[in-house]
One Martini backbone bead per residue (centre of mass of N, CA, C, O) as a GRO file, in nm:
protein
   77
    1MET     BB    1   0.095   0.037   0.023
    2LEU     BB    2   0.131   0.373  -0.017
    3GLY     BB    3   0.044   0.493   0.261
    4LYS     BB    4   0.260   0.344   0.430
    5GLN     BB    5   0.507   0.474   0.296
    6PHE     BB    6   0.438   0.769   0.368
    7THR     BB    7   0.427   0.731   0.672
    8ALA     BB    8   0.718   0.635   0.706
    9ALA     BB    9   0.854   0.880   0.577
   10ALA     BB   10   0.736   1.093   0.769
   11ALA     BB   11   0.855   0.974   1.030
   12LEU     BB   12   1.155   1.001   0.938
   13VAL     BB   13   1.155   1.304   0.900
   14LEU     BB   14   1.074   1.377   1.190
   15ALA     BB   15   1.318   1.236   1.315
   16GLY     BB   16   1.536   1.404   1.163
   17ASP     BB   17   1.408   1.685   1.291
   18GLY     BB   18   1.325   1.612   1.608
   19VAL     BB   19   1.004   1.564   1.654
   20LEU     BB   20   1.064   1.250   1.649
   21SER     BB   21   1.086   0.942   1.817
   22LEU     BB   22   1.112   0.602   1.766
   23SER     BB   23   1.110   0.562   2.100
   24ASP     BB   24   0.837   0.657   2.132
   25PRO     BB   25   0.556   0.630   2.280
   26VAL     BB   26   0.240   0.608   2.170
   27ALA     BB   27   0.100   0.726   2.430
   28GLN     BB   28   0.224   1.013   2.397
   29ARG     BB   29   0.041   1.073   2.124
   30LEU     BB   30  -0.206   0.866   2.244
   31PRO     BB   31  -0.403   0.938   2.461
   32GLY     BB   32  -0.616   0.686   2.608
   33GLY     BB   33  -0.513   0.427   2.563
   34PRO     BB   34  -0.434   0.131   2.607
   35ALA     BB   35  -0.223  -0.034   2.820
   36ALA     BB   36  -0.089  -0.212   2.587
   37TRP     BB   37   0.064   0.053   2.457
   38ALA     BB   38   0.299   0.139   2.651
   39GLY     BB   39   0.546  -0.035   2.486
   40ILE     BB   40   0.487   0.112   2.222
   41THR     BB   41   0.651   0.214   1.933
   42ALA     BB   42   0.722   0.355   1.638
   43HIS     BB   43   0.913   0.130   1.554
   44HIS     BB   44   0.714  -0.102   1.584
   45LEU     BB   45   0.515   0.000   1.368
   46LEU     BB   46   0.722   0.019   1.123
   47THR     BB   47   0.813  -0.308   1.179
   48HIS     BB   48   0.580  -0.497   1.279
   49THR     BB   49   0.643  -0.533   1.630
   50SER     BB   50   0.394  -0.470   1.839
   51GLY     BB   51   0.154  -0.708   1.859
   52LEU     BB   52  -0.070  -0.622   1.696
   53PRO     BB   53  -0.340  -0.683   1.550
   54HIS     BB   54  -0.472  -0.651   1.242
   55GLY     BB   55  -0.736  -0.613   1.387
   56ASP     BB   56  -1.044  -0.523   1.543
   57ALA     BB   57  -1.265  -0.668   1.751
   58ALA     BB   58  -1.486  -0.435   1.738
   59THR     BB   59  -1.462  -0.385   1.396
   60GLY     BB   60  -1.282  -0.585   1.273
   61PRO     BB   61  -1.139  -0.589   1.000
   62SER     BB   62  -0.943  -0.442   0.812
   63ARG     BB   63  -0.936  -0.288   0.514
   64ASP     BB   64  -0.720  -0.466   0.388
   65ARG     BB   65  -0.854  -0.738   0.441
   66ALA     BB   66  -1.125  -0.675   0.302
   67CYS     BB   67  -1.000  -0.625   0.015
   68ARG     BB   68  -0.880  -0.927  -0.014
   69CYS     BB   69  -1.184  -1.048   0.108
   70PRO     BB   70  -1.484  -0.996  -0.019
   71ALA     BB   71  -1.638  -1.272   0.032
   72ARG     BB   72  -1.593  -1.237   0.366
   73THR     BB   73  -1.745  -0.976   0.371
   74PRO     BB   74  -1.981  -0.830   0.527
   75GLN     BB   75  -2.300  -0.735   0.440
   76PRO     BB   76  -2.531  -0.517   0.442
   77ALA     BB   77  -2.887  -0.533   0.499
   0.00000   0.00000   0.00000
């Protein structure tokens, strides 16, 4: 996905400019998140090592997964 590449590039530019540190906890930038996010850093997100599941249990699979499997995506009634 091109959006993911732009997001990663933007994060690296911000890190290079000293605005963001890749070792910053996600909770520092997104207060009010679940306690499970406490140890997750920007680096974890950029390298897909955060341990977060692909989709969210409350909302179902992510848009990416739904786009790859349209036959399995529930359709509104």
